[in-house]
SEBAKOL-14347 format. One record per atom (N, C-alpha, C): x, y, z. Coordinates in steps of 0.001 Angstrom, whole numbers, plus 524288, in hexadecimal, padded with zeros to 5 digits. Each point is the difference from the previous one (the first is absolute). Example, Ala and Ser with C-alpha at 12.3 -4.5 7.8 and 13.67 -1.06 7.14 Angstrom:
<rs>
833867E9C681E787FC86804A68000080384804B0800007FEA28041A7FD3080334804A68003C7FCFE80442802DA
</rs>
This chain:
<rs>
0EDC8E50A6D0DD5801227FAE67FEB98058A7FFB57FD1E802B87FC6780135805527FFFC7FE678005D7FD057FA5F8050B800AF7FE2B800BD7FF3A7F9FB7FE587FA6C7FE87801C57FCAB803A97FE967FA407FEF77FA8C7FED67FF917FC758032F802D17FA817FFE47FF947FE118017F7FAB380259803997FDCB7FEBE802377FAF48015A7FCC17FB58804277FCCB80084802117FD4A7FBB07FE227FA27800657FD617FEAF804FE7FDD37FAD8801117FC5B7FEA67FC047FEE87FB6E7FDE37FBBF7FE097FD037FA6D801B1802A17FC9A801A87FCFD7FB308010F801E87FB747FD157FD327FB4A8005D801C77FBC97FD4C7FD3F800857FA7A801347FDC97FD9E7FBB57FFF77FA177FFDD805CE7FCC67FF9680298803C27FF148065E7FDC97FFB180312800CC804927FDA7801FF80443802D8800DF804878003D7FA31803718043D7FF9580210801217FB1A8020A7FCD97FD5F8037A7FD37803C08030A7FC227FD83804667FB3F7FD587FCBD7FE818028E7FB747FB5E7FE5D7FCCE802227FB5B7FDF4803B47FFC57FD36802447FB037FC87800917FBB58047F801D4800D98040D8007F7FBA0803B27FA447FE18801CB7FD218033C8010C7FA8C7FED8801887FD467FC897FB0C8006D801697FB3F7FE497FD307FBC6801FA7FB697FF248054D7FF6D800D8803B87FAFB7FF6F7FDF37FC21804B87FEBB802EB8044D7FE507FC24804EB7FAC87FCBB7FD537FC6E803747FE5D7FAD87FD8F7FD92800947FC247FB73803D88018A7FCF38009B7FCA17FA83802D27FA10802738029C8009680425803147FAEE801797FBAC7FC3A8018D7FB5680171801387FBBC7FBB5800C97FE417FD6C7FB7A802178019E7FB8C7FE747FCE87FA45803387FAE58005D803F17FFAC8028C802E07FB88800667FD7B7FB25803457FBB2801FB803137FCAF7FC5B802B67FD5D7FC5B7FC3A7FF5F801F37FB157FCC77FDA27FC20803407FCD87FC2A804E77FFA9800F7803B97FE1A7FC64802007FA2A802FD7FE727FBA67FD1F801C57FB268021C8038A7FD127FC08804C77FF248018A803B27FD337FD9B801C97FABC802507FE807FC157FD8C801047FB168011E805E37FE0B7FF6080166801507FB6D8054F7FDAA7FF188034A804527FC1B805027FF067FF6B80331803047FD5E8030F7FC927FC1A80484801057FF518027F7FD6F7FB39800637F968800AE7FE6E7FD947FBDC800417FAAE7FF417FC787FD1E804BD7FBAE802DA801C87FCAE7FDC48040F801B280084804EC80444802DE801768013A800678058D7FC8F80365802F87FE5C7FDA1804BA7FD0B8036D80350801478060C801257FC73803267FF118016C8053E800AE8010F80238805BD7FDC07FDD680368800408011F8058C805C38004C801BA802927FC3480007805367FF4480145803E2804847FDB47FF2C8015C7FB778029D804747FD837FE68804E0802437FA898013E7FF777FE908057880111800AF80129806518003D7FBD5802F9800258004F8068E804EC8038280115804A37FFAD7FCCA804C98026C801497FF6B805BB7FFE07FBF6801D87FCF27FFC4805A27FEAA7FDE2802BB805947FB327FE60802B07FEC88025F8043B8034E7FEDB805138027E7FA927FF6D803CE7FF4F8045680415803F2800A080299801EB7FB9A802EA803847FFE17FE8B805D88016F7FB2E801287FCA67FEC980513801237FCA8801FF804EC7FCCE7FBCD801F17FCF6801E6804F9803A280112804A78042B7FC9A800EC803DC8025C803C5802FC805047FE9E80103800D77FB4B8028C8049F7FE1B7FD54804F48014C7FA907FF407FE1B7FC2F80555801417FE188006B805637FFD67FC2E803377FEBF7FF9580539803E08027780331804DC7FE3E7FF7580481801BE802B7800E4806CE7FDFA7FF06800A57FB10800F3805197FE767FB70803A18023D7FBE37FE3C8008F7FB168028680286801ED800CD80589801A67FC7B80342801AA800B7804D1803C5804A6800858039E7FF6D7FD2880498803F17FF927FDA7805E57FF487FD678004A7FB8C7FCFC805287FF5A7FC57801A2804297FD927FC68802EA7FCC3800FB803F38022D802EB80415805BB7FF0880176802CA802B9803E18034F803C67FDFC80149800E87FB3B802B78044E7FE2C7FD018035D7FBFA7FDAB8038B802357FCBE803FA7FCBE80302802297FB2A804E78019A8016780319801E47FC3B8012C7FC727FAAB8004D7FB9B8015A800597FBBA7FC647FAA87FF2D7FCCF7FC2E8006F803337FAC87FF257FD397FF058041E7FB918018F804E88012A7FFC48037A7FBF28033C7FE9D7FA52804367FDA880132803F47FE7B7FBE87FE457FAFC7FC667FE9E7FCB0803387FF627FAA67FE4E7FABB7FD7A7FFB57FB8F8020D8022E7FAB27FE1B7FFBA7FE257FF427FB33800048034E7FBF47FE307FF957FAB0800C17FA157FD81805F07FFC2800048010B7FB2C7FCA17FF527FB4580343800587FFC5805D67FE7A7FB6C803097F9FF7FE9A7FFEB7FD17803EE7FFFF7FA717FFAB7FF4E7FEDE7FD377FB228026B8021A7FB9F7FED97FDF77FAAA8016E7F9FF80093804D77FE8780180801A27FAF48014B7FC8C7FC0B802E77FCF0802ED803DE7FC757FD438031C7FAFD7FDDD7FCEF7FE258040C7FC787FB907FEF67FC4D801447FB507FCC580466800057FD838015C7FB257FCC6801927FB248038980110800FA80486800337FB1A804377FA807FCD8800A27FBAE80415800807FB2E7FED4800F47FE827FC8B7FB4580087801BC7FBC37FECB7FD907FA8C802DC7FAFA7FFBC804A2800098015D802C67FADA7FF9D7FDDA7FBE6803BD7FEE68015C804A37FD097FCE0803CC7FB5F7FDF47FDD07FCEB802E17FE4B7FA987FE587FD108014A7FBD57FBC180368801187FD3E800E47FC7F7FBC2802AD7FAE1802898032A7FFDF80370802387FBD0802707FB6B7FCB1803337FCF3801F2802A77FC347FDE3802FE7FBF27FCA67FC087FED5802707FBC47FCC97FDDE7FC4A802597FB1D7FDA58052A800797FF2C802EC7FB937FDB68004D7FB6E80359800658021880543800007FB7D804157FA617FDBE800697FBE1802447FFEC7FAE87FD3F8007F7FF2B7FCA27FAA6802B7801F27FBC07FF4C7FC637FB8C8031F7FA9B800D5804E9800D08019A802D37FB37801537FDD07FC71803E07FD74802F68038A7FD7B7FC05804797FB527FD667FD647FD95802507FCE87FAF97FDA17FD8A802CA7FB6A7FB96803848013D7FD82802FB7FC867FC66801997FAB38028C802598013280414802067FB7A803B67FC377FD838043D7FB3F8016E7FF977FBE37FEB980389801EC7FF71805CA8029A8037D801F0801D380134804F77FC6180259803E77FBD77FC0A800587FB318018D804147FF827FB30803257FDC480154804D27FED97FB99802D8802AF7FFD98057F8004E7FC3A802C58023880036805238065B7FDF9800CF802A17FE317FB47804977FED680080803CC8038B80254805247FE8A8013B803FB8031B801DE8014E8044A7FBDF801417FE8C7FC0D8018F804137FBBA7FAE4804857FEC07FBD57FD177FFC67FB4D8033B7FE867FE948033E804C0800BB7FE7E804977FF1D80402805158041E803C77FFAE804B57FFBC7FDE88045A803E4800197FE0F803517FBEA7FEB17FE977FB9D7FEBC803447FB887FB56803418013F7FBC97FE4A802C27FBE0803188012580199803FA8040C803CD7FDFC8041180210804E78037B8032D8041D7FD5E802CC7FDD37FB258030A803607FCE37FCB0803BE7FDCF7FBF57FEA27FD667FC84802F57FD907FD23803AF803127FE677FEA6805207FE07803548033D8036D804C18021E804A67FE458016F803508042D800A880179803FD7FC107FFD07FE1A7FA248009F803227FBEB7FBB9803C27FFB97FB067FDE7800D77FBC18038680042800718046A8040B8021C7FED4804DC800778041B803748042E803F27FEC6804057FD107FD908045C8039F7FE137FDDA8041B7FC197FCBC7FE117FBE97FDAF802DB7FC097FD6D8053B802C67FCE97FE8C8038E7FC9280485802E180427803E4802FE804247FE29802DE803238031F800F68032C803917FC42801217FDAD7FB758034D803127FB457FBAD8038F7FE477FB647FEAF7FF647FBF38040A7FD7A7FFAB80453803CB7FFBE7FF6B8054B7FFFD80409803BA804E680345800208044F7FD717FFD1805028025D7FF9F8005D803737FAAA7FDFE7FD717FBB4800DC803AC7FB837FC8C80536800727FADB7FEB5801937FC86804097FFAF801F7804CE803AC8027F7FE2280591801068041E802EE804D9802D97FE06803C37FD047FD58804578023C7FE2D7FED88043C7FB8F7FBD17FE9E7FC4C7FE78804157FC687FD5F804B9802C57FD587FF05803B47FE36804AC803C3803788037080207803FC7FD08802528043E802888024B8039F8036E7FC148005C7FDF07FB988029E802DC7FB777FD6E805087FEA47FA4A7FF587FF7E7FC88804197FED37FFDF8042E8040A7FFAA7FE6D804C5800158038B8041C805688037A8006A804AA7FCC77FF67805358025D800C0800998038A7FB9B7FE357FE857FB0080177803BE7FBAF7FC118054E800167FBDC7FF38802667FC60804D580113801DE802DA8036B802677FDF68049280265802EB803FA80519803627FDD8802797FDB27FC0A803EB8031F7FE5E7FEB98035A7FAF57FAB1801457FFA97FDE0803057FBF5800817FD2D7FA19800497FBAA7FF8E800A67FCD47FA847F97B7FE047FFD07FCF0803577FF767FA7B7FE627FEC47FF247FE7D7FAAC7FB887FD217FF547FEBC7FDB07FA567FDC8804967FC617FD81804088022C7FD9C8034C7FCED7FAFB7FE647FE727FDD27FBF3801B27FA4C7FE887FF387FDB280114804E57FC1F804257FFC67FD42801F0804A87FE8A7FC4B804267FC467FCD07FE1E7FCFD7FC6E803A8803EC7FC068030D804327FE317FC8B8037B7FCE18025C803A7801FC803A480176804CA7FF9E8037980307803697FD008019A804347FAAD801627FF607FCF980102805407FF3E7FAE3803997FFC67FBF67FDAB7FF337FB5680339805C87FEC6802AA803EB7FFC67FD02805A37FFAA801E3800D780488804A17FF1D804F27FEC9800B9804278037C7FC147FEC0805657FBB97FE5F7FF4E7FBFB7FF00804E38029C7FBEA802E6801EB7FB1D7FD92803127FBB1802408048F80265803D8802F9802787FC6380520801FF802B47FE728032C805447FC5D803E27FF767FE00802D2804607FDFE7FCBB805007FC9E7FBB47FE4B7FE1C7FC69803D2803AE7FD308030D804447FE1E7FCE0804057FCDE802B6803C58030E802DE80067805A17FEF78035E802F1801E0805777FEA77FDD9800937FEDF7FB88804BE7FE8F7FDA47FFEE7FAB87FD7C804F87FEB97FE13800CC7FB0C7FD79801AC7FB07803B4801BE801308050C802097FCED8035E7FC767FB27801EC7FA78800B68003A7FC707FBE8800F3800607FBD27FB8E7FFBD8026F7FB85800527FC437FB438053F7FCDE7FFC2804358025580195804C57FCEC800268002D7FC85804447FD81800BB80491800107FC77804A47FCEB7FB097FE2C7FB6E801197FD3F7FD4E7FB617FE2A802CC7FCD37FBDF80279803067FCDF803F17FD227FBAE8039B7FC1C8030E80267801EE803AD8035E7FD56802AE7FDB57FAE38026A7FBB380017802B47FCC17FBEE802007FF297FC3A7FC537FD6B801937FBA67FE787FC167FBF0804DD7FDDF7FD30804C9803077FF9A804537FD2E7FE3F802217FB17802CB7FFA3800B9805BF800DE7FC16803937FBD87FAFA7FE767FBB3801557FEAD7FBF97FB957FEF9801687FDDD7FB2480152802EA7FC06802B67FD047FB178049D7FCC8800C680387801C78034A804357FD7B800F07FF327FA11802467FC80800AB804857FE1B7FADC802707FE0F7FCC37FC977FBBC801657FD127FD7B7FC437FD15802AA7FDC17FAEA803F2803787FDFD802757FE0C7FBA6803E37FBB3801858023C8007080477802907FB958030C7FCD87FB2E8009C7FB7380057802367FC977FC23801A07FE857FD647FA9A7FE57802957FC837FD587FE427FB10804B67FC907FD4380469801FD80064804937FD9F7FCF7801C37FB0E803277FF418000F805C9801F77FC0B802127FC267FB457FFBD7FB1F80140800427FB9A7FB717FE75800F07FE317FAFF80163802C57FCE1800257FE9C7F974804E77FCF27FFA980411800C0802A5804E87FCD77FF827FF0F7FA58802E77FD1E800DF8049D7FECA7FB0A802B57FCAF7FC527FC777FC2E802117FD2B7FCFD7FD107FCBB802C47FD4B7FBD2803E68025E7FD8C8036C7FD867FBC2803BC7FCEA8023E80303801A18044F804997FCB58010B7FFAD7FC27804BC7FC1B800B0802F57FF977FD2980539800AF7FA207FEDA7FBD47FE217FD12800317FA887FEF1804487FDB37FD2D80299803897FC17804CA7FE7D7FD4F8049A7FF5F8039580025803708042E804447FFE8802CE7FFCA7FC09803C07FB0F7FE40801B37FF5A7FB44803948012A7FB2F7FD137FE557FFA87FB2B801527FB747FD5880583800067FED080269803DD7FEA4805A7800397FF50803097FDFF8048D7FE5E80285804B4802887FEBF804CC7FF767F9F1801A47FAF57FDB57FF037FF8E7FA4B80074803407FD087FCF3800F8801CF7FAE28030D7FD157FC83805E67FFCF801D0801B18051580151805CC8006280152800BF7FD56804F17FC987FF8B80442800607FCF7803CD7FF287FA9F800357FDC77FDE27FB927FF027F9F980033804BC7FD0F800DD7FF3D7FC39803D88043E7FCA5800B0802D1801CB805947FECF803CC8016E80330801EA804EE7FCDA8002E80450801CD7FE7D804E17FDFF7FFBE805197FC71804FB800E77FB707FEFD801E67FC58803E98019F7FCBF803367FB25800FB7FE277FAD67FCDF801667FC5A7FC357FCD47FD777FF467FB72802C57FBB87FCEC7FDCB8028D7FBBD7FBE9805A4800357FEAA801757FC357FD06801FA7FBE6802DD8042B7FD2A7FD68801D07FB438024D803DC801A68046F7FFF27FCB1803D680339801D180576806247FE977FE1A803138025280322805AE7FFE27FF0D801517FAE980052803637FE027FCAA802727FA8C7FFE77FC407FC137FD577FAFD801737FE177FD657FCA17FD6D801D07FF817FA717FF287FAC27FD76801D07FF4F7FB297FD8E803577FBE3
</rs>
């Protein structure tokens, strides 16, 4: 066993254990529902900036680590921790979005209501992908640390990790799955954001377009030369 393995944190303070516990604790945010923030402003438009930035960051980072094993050893711990925080932020943001939807009564068959419904559905799929991505990332970190001799020192946990490492014949399968899930996260974060932006801006842009074009030929306004 190398020197780094001897000096690495062990027991319940080992990174793989802390990441696993953090992943479980992130689900607490499913229970937190914030409708508004400062002076009654809706919370969702504020919170949404966090996952919009963090999800592409951790997904692209996961893709890079999936194809660069040497980088995985150096950067997987902190990026996995950031992924756990990202999952918590997404839960908080989705709950705020549900609250805003209820406050505004955005249900039914209208154009905006349909876009909001598709936006919420895409966000739900994104959450599933991010949960899977986070779980596989934590597993990959645990397998990689065990492979390098950085065990937790907790017998039954190390036995499970060691058995999984042997069954998978290394960390590579977990990294491959991590890369695939990262692509899914990237696709659905784009789709969710696109649908949300359409719901907010499409009607306003159409109205503004009609206002600017009023009185011009071909825009439904007064024909050219009319008084």
